[in-house]
mmCIF file of the N, C-alpha and C atoms, coordinates in Angstrom:
data_MODEL
# 
_entry.id   MODEL 
# 
loop_
_atom_site.group_PDB 
_atom_site.id 
_atom_site.type_symbol 
_atom_site.label_atom_id 
_atom_site.label_alt_id 
_atom_site.label_comp_id 
_atom_site.label_asym_id 
_atom_site.label_entity_id 
_atom_site.label_seq_id 
_atom_site.pdbx_PDB_ins_code 
_atom_site.Cartn_x 
_atom_site.Cartn_y 
_atom_site.Cartn_z 
_atom_site.occupancy 
_atom_site.B_iso_or_equiv 
_atom_site.pdbx_formal_charge 
_atom_site.auth_seq_id 
_atom_site.auth_comp_id 
_atom_site.auth_asym_id 
_atom_site.auth_atom_id 
_atom_site.pdbx_PDB_model_num 
ATOM 1   N N  . LEU A 1 1  ? -8.854 0.049   -14.118 1.00 0.00 ? 1  LEU A N  1 
ATOM 2   C CA . LEU A 1 1  ? -7.851 0.335   -13.398 1.00 0.00 ? 1  LEU A CA 1 
ATOM 3   C C  . LEU A 1 1  ? -6.660 1.577   -13.299 1.00 0.00 ? 1  LEU A C  1 
ATOM 4   N N  . SER A 1 2  ? -7.100 1.488   -14.150 1.00 0.00 ? 2  SER A N  1 
ATOM 5   C CA . SER A 1 2  ? -6.381 3.158   -14.197 1.00 0.00 ? 2  SER A CA 1 
ATOM 6   C C  . SER A 1 2  ? -6.792 4.516   -12.733 1.00 0.00 ? 2  SER A C  1 
ATOM 7   N N  . HIS A 1 3  ? -8.167 4.438   -12.905 1.00 0.00 ? 3  HIS A N  1 
ATOM 8   C CA . HIS A 1 3  ? -8.613 5.014   -12.138 1.00 0.00 ? 3  HIS A CA 1 
ATOM 9   C C  . HIS A 1 3  ? -8.318 4.709   -10.623 1.00 0.00 ? 3  HIS A C  1 
ATOM 10  N N  . HIS A 1 4  ? -7.945 3.874   -10.436 1.00 0.00 ? 4  HIS A N  1 
ATOM 11  C CA . HIS A 1 4  ? -7.191 3.033   -9.213  1.00 0.00 ? 4  HIS A CA 1 
ATOM 12  C C  . HIS A 1 4  ? -5.795 3.984   -9.108  1.00 0.00 ? 4  HIS A C  1 
ATOM 13  N N  . LEU A 1 5  ? -5.473 3.677   -10.122 1.00 0.00 ? 5  LEU A N  1 
ATOM 14  C CA . LEU A 1 5  ? -3.883 4.162   -10.179 1.00 0.00 ? 5  LEU A CA 1 
ATOM 15  C C  . LEU A 1 5  ? -3.588 5.547   -9.991  1.00 0.00 ? 5  LEU A C  1 
ATOM 16  N N  . ALA A 1 6  ? -4.365 6.206   -10.869 1.00 0.00 ? 6  ALA A N  1 
ATOM 17  C CA . ALA A 1 6  ? -4.778 7.147   -10.366 1.00 0.00 ? 6  ALA A CA 1 
ATOM 18  C C  . ALA A 1 6  ? -4.581 8.062   -9.060  1.00 0.00 ? 6  ALA A C  1 
ATOM 19  N N  . ARG A 1 7  ? -5.731 7.276   -8.363  1.00 0.00 ? 7  ARG A N  1 
ATOM 20  C CA . ARG A 1 7  ? -6.088 7.814   -7.181  1.00 0.00 ? 7  ARG A CA 1 
ATOM 21  C C  . ARG A 1 7  ? -4.748 7.635   -6.001  1.00 0.00 ? 7  ARG A C  1 
ATOM 22  N N  . MET A 1 8  ? -3.993 6.250   -6.602  1.00 0.00 ? 8  MET A N  1 
ATOM 23  C CA . MET A 1 8  ? -3.241 6.377   -5.659  1.00 0.00 ? 8  MET A CA 1 
ATOM 24  C C  . MET A 1 8  ? -1.590 6.829   -5.909  1.00 0.00 ? 8  MET A C  1 
ATOM 25  N N  . ALA A 1 9  ? -1.571 7.473   -7.041  1.00 0.00 ? 9  ALA A N  1 
ATOM 26  C CA . ALA A 1 9  ? -1.013 8.715   -6.997  1.00 0.00 ? 9  ALA A CA 1 
ATOM 27  C C  . ALA A 1 9  ? -0.869 9.694   -6.644  1.00 0.00 ? 9  ALA A C  1 
ATOM 28  N N  . LYS A 1 10 ? -2.588 9.840   -6.957  1.00 0.00 ? 10 LYS A N  1 
ATOM 29  C CA . LYS A 1 10 ? -2.898 11.331  -6.228  1.00 0.00 ? 10 LYS A CA 1 
ATOM 30  C C  . LYS A 1 10 ? -2.586 11.486  -4.626  1.00 0.00 ? 10 LYS A C  1 
ATOM 31  N N  . VAL A 1 11 ? -2.694 10.567  -4.320  1.00 0.00 ? 11 VAL A N  1 
ATOM 32  C CA . VAL A 1 11 ? -1.781 10.585  -2.505  1.00 0.00 ? 11 VAL A CA 1 
ATOM 33  C C  . VAL A 1 11 ? -0.895 10.325  -2.338  1.00 0.00 ? 11 VAL A C  1 
ATOM 34  N N  . GLY A 1 12 ? -0.366 9.884   -3.590  1.00 0.00 ? 12 GLY A N  1 
ATOM 35  C CA . GLY A 1 12 ? 1.121  9.225   -2.754  1.00 0.00 ? 12 GLY A CA 1 
ATOM 36  C C  . GLY A 1 12 ? 1.948  8.141   -2.370  1.00 0.00 ? 12 GLY A C  1 
ATOM 37  N N  . LEU A 1 13 ? 0.823  6.962   -3.183  1.00 0.00 ? 13 LEU A N  1 
ATOM 38  C CA . LEU A 1 13 ? 1.198  5.733   -2.167  1.00 0.00 ? 13 LEU A CA 1 
ATOM 39  C C  . LEU A 1 13 ? 2.005  4.931   -3.381  1.00 0.00 ? 13 LEU A C  1 
ATOM 40  N N  . ILE A 1 14 ? 1.833  5.425   -4.726  1.00 0.00 ? 14 ILE A N  1 
ATOM 41  C CA . ILE A 1 14 ? 2.714  5.198   -5.961  1.00 0.00 ? 14 ILE A CA 1 
ATOM 42  C C  . ILE A 1 14 ? 2.933  7.114   -6.576  1.00 0.00 ? 14 ILE A C  1 
ATOM 43  N N  . ARG A 1 15 ? 4.329  6.502   -7.703  1.00 0.00 ? 15 ARG A N  1 
ATOM 44  C CA . ARG A 1 15 ? 4.309  7.786   -8.473  1.00 0.00 ? 15 ARG A CA 1 
ATOM 45  C C  . ARG A 1 15 ? 4.739  6.910   -10.005 1.00 0.00 ? 15 ARG A C  1 
ATOM 46  N N  . GLN A 1 16 ? 3.796  8.063   -10.643 1.00 0.00 ? 16 GLN A N  1 
ATOM 47  C CA . GLN A 1 16 ? 3.816  7.132   -12.056 1.00 0.00 ? 16 GLN A CA 1 
ATOM 48  C C  . GLN A 1 16 ? 4.677  8.001   -13.161 1.00 0.00 ? 16 GLN A C  1 
ATOM 49  N N  . GLU A 1 17 ? 5.312  7.467   -13.518 1.00 0.00 ? 17 GLU A N  1 
ATOM 50  C CA . GLU A 1 17 ? 6.597  8.671   -14.976 1.00 0.00 ? 17 GLU A CA 1 
ATOM 51  C C  . GLU A 1 17 ? 6.055  7.920   -16.303 1.00 0.00 ? 17 GLU A C  1 
ATOM 52  N N  . LYS A 1 18 ? 6.139  8.489   -17.273 1.00 0.00 ? 18 LYS A N  1 
ATOM 53  C CA . LYS A 1 18 ? 5.478  8.084   -18.732 1.00 0.00 ? 18 LYS A CA 1 
ATOM 54  C C  . LYS A 1 18 ? 7.278  8.388   -19.414 1.00 0.00 ? 18 LYS A C  1 
ATOM 55  N N  . HIS A 1 19 ? 6.540  6.704   -20.143 1.00 0.00 ? 19 HIS A N  1 
ATOM 56  C CA . HIS A 1 19 ? 8.365  6.431   -20.741 1.00 0.00 ? 19 HIS A CA 1 
ATOM 57  C C  . HIS A 1 19 ? 7.350  6.607   -22.822 1.00 0.00 ? 19 HIS A C  1 
ATOM 58  N N  . SER A 1 20 ? 7.456  7.277   -23.543 1.00 0.00 ? 20 SER A N  1 
ATOM 59  C CA . SER A 1 20 ? 6.950  7.384   -24.678 1.00 0.00 ? 20 SER A CA 1 
ATOM 60  C C  . SER A 1 20 ? 5.777  7.267   -24.220 1.00 0.00 ? 20 SER A C  1 
ATOM 61  N N  . ARG A 1 21 ? 4.348  6.018   -24.702 1.00 0.00 ? 21 ARG A N  1 
ATOM 62  C CA . ARG A 1 21 ? 3.451  5.457   -24.665 1.00 0.00 ? 21 ARG A CA 1 
ATOM 63  C C  . ARG A 1 21 ? 2.864  4.915   -23.653 1.00 0.00 ? 21 ARG A C  1 
ATOM 64  N N  . THR A 1 22 ? 4.009  4.785   -22.460 1.00 0.00 ? 22 THR A N  1 
ATOM 65  C CA . THR A 1 22 ? 3.028  3.754   -21.073 1.00 0.00 ? 22 THR A CA 1 
ATOM 66  C C  . THR A 1 22 ? 3.921  4.606   -20.233 1.00 0.00 ? 22 THR A C  1 
ATOM 67  N N  . ILE A 1 23 ? 3.023  4.598   -19.288 1.00 0.00 ? 23 ILE A N  1 
ATOM 68  C CA . ILE A 1 23 ? 2.859  4.888   -18.285 1.00 0.00 ? 23 ILE A CA 1 
ATOM 69  C C  . ILE A 1 23 ? 3.366  4.286   -16.886 1.00 0.00 ? 23 ILE A C  1 
ATOM 70  N N  . VAL A 1 24 ? 4.279  4.423   -15.848 1.00 0.00 ? 24 VAL A N  1 
ATOM 71  C CA . VAL A 1 24 ? 5.252  3.373   -15.247 1.00 0.00 ? 24 VAL A CA 1 
ATOM 72  C C  . VAL A 1 24 ? 5.023  3.414   -13.707 1.00 0.00 ? 24 VAL A C  1 
ATOM 73  N N  . CYS A 1 25 ? 4.570  2.491   -12.996 1.00 0.00 ? 25 CYS A N  1 
ATOM 74  C CA . CYS A 1 25 ? 3.916  3.078   -11.630 1.00 0.00 ? 25 CYS A CA 1 
ATOM 75  C C  . CYS A 1 25 ? 4.926  2.322   -10.830 1.00 0.00 ? 25 CYS A C  1 
ATOM 76  N N  . ILE A 1 26 ? 5.495  3.128   -10.324 1.00 0.00 ? 26 ILE A N  1 
ATOM 77  C CA . ILE A 1 26 ? 6.177  2.866   -9.108  1.00 0.00 ? 26 ILE A CA 1 
ATOM 78  C C  . ILE A 1 26 ? 5.942  3.097   -7.584  1.00 0.00 ? 26 ILE A C  1 
ATOM 79  N N  . PRO A 1 27 ? 6.121  2.082   -6.667  1.00 0.00 ? 27 PRO A N  1 
ATOM 80  C CA . PRO A 1 27 ? 5.318  2.488   -5.763  1.00 0.00 ? 27 PRO A CA 1 
ATOM 81  C C  . PRO A 1 27 ? 6.393  2.928   -4.896  1.00 0.00 ? 27 PRO A C  1 
ATOM 82  N N  . GLU A 1 28 ? 5.753  4.157   -3.725  1.00 0.00 ? 28 GLU A N  1 
ATOM 83  C CA . GLU A 1 28 ? 6.585  5.017   -2.861  1.00 0.00 ? 28 GLU A CA 1 
ATOM 84  C C  . GLU A 1 28 ? 6.806  4.196   -1.637  1.00 0.00 ? 28 GLU A C  1 
ATOM 85  N N  . TYR A 1 29 ? 7.850  3.415   -1.252  1.00 0.00 ? 29 TYR A N  1 
ATOM 86  C CA . TYR A 1 29 ? 7.775  2.366   -0.419  1.00 0.00 ? 29 TYR A CA 1 
ATOM 87  C C  . TYR A 1 29 ? 7.213  3.329   1.144   1.00 0.00 ? 29 TYR A C  1 
ATOM 88  N N  . GLY A 1 30 ? 8.025  4.110   1.602   1.00 0.00 ? 30 GLY A N  1 
ATOM 89  C CA . GLY A 1 30 ? 7.998  4.824   2.928   1.00 0.00 ? 30 GLY A CA 1 
ATOM 90  C C  . GLY A 1 30 ? 6.046  4.825   2.726   1.00 0.00 ? 30 GLY A C  1 
ATOM 91  N N  . HIS A 1 31 ? 6.011  5.261   2.127   1.00 0.00 ? 31 HIS A N  1 
ATOM 92  C CA . HIS A 1 31 ? 4.214  5.895   2.012   1.00 0.00 ? 31 HIS A CA 1 
ATOM 93  C C  . HIS A 1 31 ? 3.340  4.573   2.529   1.00 0.00 ? 31 HIS A C  1 
ATOM 94  N N  . LEU A 1 32 ? 3.600  3.241   1.653   1.00 0.00 ? 32 LEU A N  1 
ATOM 95  C CA . LEU A 1 32 ? 3.287  2.192   1.777   1.00 0.00 ? 32 LEU A CA 1 
ATOM 96  C C  . LEU A 1 32 ? 3.243  1.472   3.543   1.00 0.00 ? 32 LEU A C  1 
ATOM 97  N N  . GLU A 1 33 ? 4.567  1.313   3.720   1.00 0.00 ? 33 GLU A N  1 
ATOM 98  C CA . GLU A 1 33 ? 5.081  1.092   5.146   1.00 0.00 ? 33 GLU A CA 1 
ATOM 99  C C  . GLU A 1 33 ? 4.028  1.742   6.313   1.00 0.00 ? 33 GLU A C  1 
ATOM 100 N N  . ASN A 1 34 ? 4.056  2.783   5.829   1.00 0.00 ? 34 ASN A N  1 
ATOM 101 C CA . ASN A 1 34 ? 3.253  3.884   6.655   1.00 0.00 ? 34 ASN A CA 1 
ATOM 102 C C  . ASN A 1 34 ? 1.343  3.240   7.092   1.00 0.00 ? 34 ASN A C  1 
ATOM 103 N N  . LEU A 1 35 ? 0.525  3.564   5.883   1.00 0.00 ? 35 LEU A N  1 
ATOM 104 C CA . LEU A 1 35 ? -0.022 2.638   5.476   1.00 0.00 ? 35 LEU A CA 1 
ATOM 105 C C  . LEU A 1 35 ? -0.539 1.227   6.107   1.00 0.00 ? 35 LEU A C  1 
ATOM 106 N N  . ILE A 1 36 ? 0.152  0.635   5.714   1.00 0.00 ? 36 ILE A N  1 
ATOM 107 C CA . ILE A 1 36 ? -0.058 -0.730  6.300   1.00 0.00 ? 36 ILE A CA 1 
ATOM 108 C C  . ILE A 1 36 ? 0.440  -0.983  8.304   1.00 0.00 ? 36 ILE A C  1 
ATOM 109 N N  . GLY A 1 37 ? 1.036  0.351   8.638   1.00 0.00 ? 37 GLY A N  1 
ATOM 110 C CA . GLY A 1 37 ? 1.300  0.069   10.481  1.00 0.00 ? 37 GLY A CA 1 
ATOM 111 C C  . GLY A 1 37 ? -0.199 0.300   10.486  1.00 0.00 ? 37 GLY A C  1 
ATOM 112 N N  . PHE A 1 38 ? -0.847 1.744   9.751   1.00 0.00 ? 38 PHE A N  1 
ATOM 113 C CA . PHE A 1 38 ? -1.328 2.560   10.396  1.00 0.00 ? 38 PHE A CA 1 
ATOM 114 C C  . PHE A 1 38 ? -3.173 1.323   10.478  1.00 0.00 ? 38 PHE A C  1 
ATOM 115 N N  . LEU A 1 39 ? -3.215 1.235   9.136   1.00 0.00 ? 39 LEU A N  1 
ATOM 116 C CA . LEU A 1 39 ? -3.700 -0.771  9.252   1.00 0.00 ? 39 LEU A CA 1 
ATOM 117 C C  . LEU A 1 39 ? -4.369 -1.312  10.063  1.00 0.00 ? 39 LEU A C  1 
ATOM 118 N N  . GLN A 1 40 ? -2.508 -1.997  10.403  1.00 0.00 ? 40 GLN A N  1 
ATOM 119 C CA . GLN A 1 40 ? -2.751 -3.079  11.693  1.00 0.00 ? 40 GLN A CA 1 
ATOM 120 C C  . GLN A 1 40 ? -2.778 -2.329  12.822  1.00 0.00 ? 40 GLN A C  1 
ATOM 121 N N  . GLU A 1 41 ? -2.917 -1.334  13.030  1.00 0.00 ? 41 GLU A N  1 
ATOM 122 C CA . GLU A 1 41 ? -3.250 -0.960  14.087  1.00 0.00 ? 41 GLU A CA 1 
ATOM 123 C C  . GLU A 1 41 ? -4.341 -0.676  14.167  1.00 0.00 ? 41 GLU A C  1 
ATOM 124 N N  . GLU A 1 42 ? -5.043 0.464   13.254  1.00 0.00 ? 42 GLU A N  1 
ATOM 125 C CA . GLU A 1 42 ? -6.519 0.021   14.325  1.00 0.00 ? 42 GLU A CA 1 
ATOM 126 C C  . GLU A 1 42 ? -7.675 -0.231  13.500  1.00 0.00 ? 42 GLU A C  1 
ATOM 127 N N  . CYS A 1 43 ? -7.371 -1.564  12.148  1.00 0.00 ? 43 CYS A N  1 
ATOM 128 C CA . CYS A 1 43 ? -8.867 -2.298  11.989  1.00 0.00 ? 43 CYS A CA 1 
ATOM 129 C C  . CYS A 1 43 ? -7.953 -3.367  11.968  1.00 0.00 ? 43 CYS A C  1 
ATOM 130 N N  . CYS A 1 44 ? -7.031 -4.026  13.061  1.00 0.00 ? 44 CYS A N  1 
ATOM 131 C CA . CYS A 1 44 ? -6.454 -5.529  12.807  1.00 0.00 ? 44 CYS A CA 1 
ATOM 132 C C  . CYS A 1 44 ? -5.985 -5.685  14.775  1.00 0.00 ? 44 CYS A C  1 
ATOM 133 N N  . ALA A 1 45 ? -6.334 -4.719  15.510  1.00 0.00 ? 45 ALA A N  1 
ATOM 134 C CA . ALA A 1 45 ? -5.857 -4.772  16.448  1.00 0.00 ? 45 ALA A CA 1 
ATOM 135 C C  . ALA A 1 45 ? -6.625 -6.166  17.356  1.00 0.00 ? 45 ALA A C  1 
ATOM 136 N N  . GLY A 1 46 ? -6.262 -6.346  17.630  1.00 0.00 ? 46 GLY A N  1 
ATOM 137 C CA . GLY A 1 46 ? -6.736 -7.500  18.700  1.00 0.00 ? 46 GLY A CA 1 
ATOM 138 C C  . GLY A 1 46 ? -7.046 -9.103  17.152  1.00 0.00 ? 46 GLY A C  1 
ATOM 139 N N  . VAL A 1 47 ? -6.615 -9.382  16.568  1.00 0.00 ? 47 VAL A N  1 
ATOM 140 C CA . VAL A 1 47 ? -6.808 -10.074 15.560  1.00 0.00 ? 47 VAL A CA 1 
ATOM 141 C C  . VAL A 1 47 ? -6.391 -10.779 15.142  1.00 0.00 ? 47 VAL A C  1 
ATOM 142 N N  . ARG A 1 48 ? -5.929 -11.940 15.216  1.00 0.00 ? 48 ARG A N  1 
ATOM 143 C CA . ARG A 1 48 ? -4.532 -13.210 15.812  1.00 0.00 ? 48 ARG A CA 1 
ATOM 144 C C  . ARG A 1 48 ? -4.620 -13.468 13.586  1.00 0.00 ? 48 ARG A C  1 
ATOM 145 N N  . ILE A 1 49 ? -3.667 -12.761 13.332  1.00 0.00 ? 49 ILE A N  1 
ATOM 146 C CA . ILE A 1 49 ? -3.067 -13.528 11.821  1.00 0.00 ? 49 ILE A CA 1 
ATOM 147 C C  . ILE A 1 49 ? -3.193 -14.624 11.826  1.00 0.00 ? 49 ILE A C  1 
ATOM 148 N N  . ALA A 1 50 ? -3.448 -15.420 10.960  1.00 0.00 ? 50 ALA A N  1 
ATOM 149 C CA . ALA A 1 50 ? -3.290 -16.360 9.951   1.00 0.00 ? 50 ALA A CA 1 
ATOM 150 C C  . ALA A 1 50 ? -1.881 -17.404 10.044  1.00 0.00 ? 50 ALA A C  1 
ATOM 151 N N  . HIS A 1 51 ? -1.199 -16.955 9.421   1.00 0.00 ? 51 HIS A N  1 
ATOM 152 C CA . HIS A 1 51 ? 0.441  -17.313 10.167  1.00 0.00 ? 51 HIS A CA 1 
ATOM 153 C C  . HIS A 1 51 ? 1.441  -16.937 11.067  1.00 0.00 ? 51 HIS A C  1 
ATOM 154 N N  . GLU A 1 52 ? 0.611  -16.422 12.286  1.00 0.00 ? 52 GLU A N  1 
ATOM 155 C CA . GLU A 1 52 ? 1.306  -16.482 13.679  1.00 0.00 ? 52 GLU A CA 1 
ATOM 156 C C  . GLU A 1 52 ? 1.533  -17.329 13.914  1.00 0.00 ? 52 GLU A C  1 
ATOM 157 N N  . PRO A 1 53 ? 2.116  -18.323 14.898  1.00 0.00 ? 53 PRO A N  1 
ATOM 158 C CA . PRO A 1 53 ? 1.572  -19.288 15.867  1.00 0.00 ? 53 PRO A CA 1 
ATOM 159 C C  . PRO A 1 53 ? 0.994  -18.932 16.964  1.00 0.00 ? 53 PRO A C  1 
ATOM 160 N N  . GLU A 1 54 ? 0.238  -19.672 17.463  1.00 0.00 ? 54 GLU A N  1 
ATOM 161 C CA . GLU A 1 54 ? -0.361 -19.463 18.840  1.00 0.00 ? 54 GLU A CA 1 
ATOM 162 C C  . GLU A 1 54 ? 0.363  -19.641 19.638  1.00 0.00 ? 54 GLU A C  1 
ATOM 163 N N  . PRO A 1 55 ? -0.003 -18.149 20.281  1.00 0.00 ? 55 PRO A N  1 
ATOM 164 C CA . PRO A 1 55 ? 1.692  -17.816 21.674  1.00 0.00 ? 55 PRO A CA 1 
ATOM 165 C C  . PRO A 1 55 ? 0.807  -19.363 22.345  1.00 0.00 ? 55 PRO A C  1 
ATOM 166 N N  . LEU A 1 56 ? 2.043  -19.584 23.039  1.00 0.00 ? 56 LEU A N  1 
ATOM 167 C CA . LEU A 1 56 ? 2.264  -20.604 23.810  1.00 0.00 ? 56 LEU A CA 1 
ATOM 168 C C  . LEU A 1 56 ? 1.611  -20.332 25.394  1.00 0.00 ? 56 LEU A C  1 
# 
């Protein structure tokens, strides 16, 4: 798990702060929202999401 968190910190999706012997991970919401938007536009184009109602 720690290598996944380290990679997310490296690319700016989270920020890590060390408090004594504990590392706290803080999400970078702006970067996460940009990533989600990109994935929805590029990877899910034309795919109906399960929780969306059928168009009338």
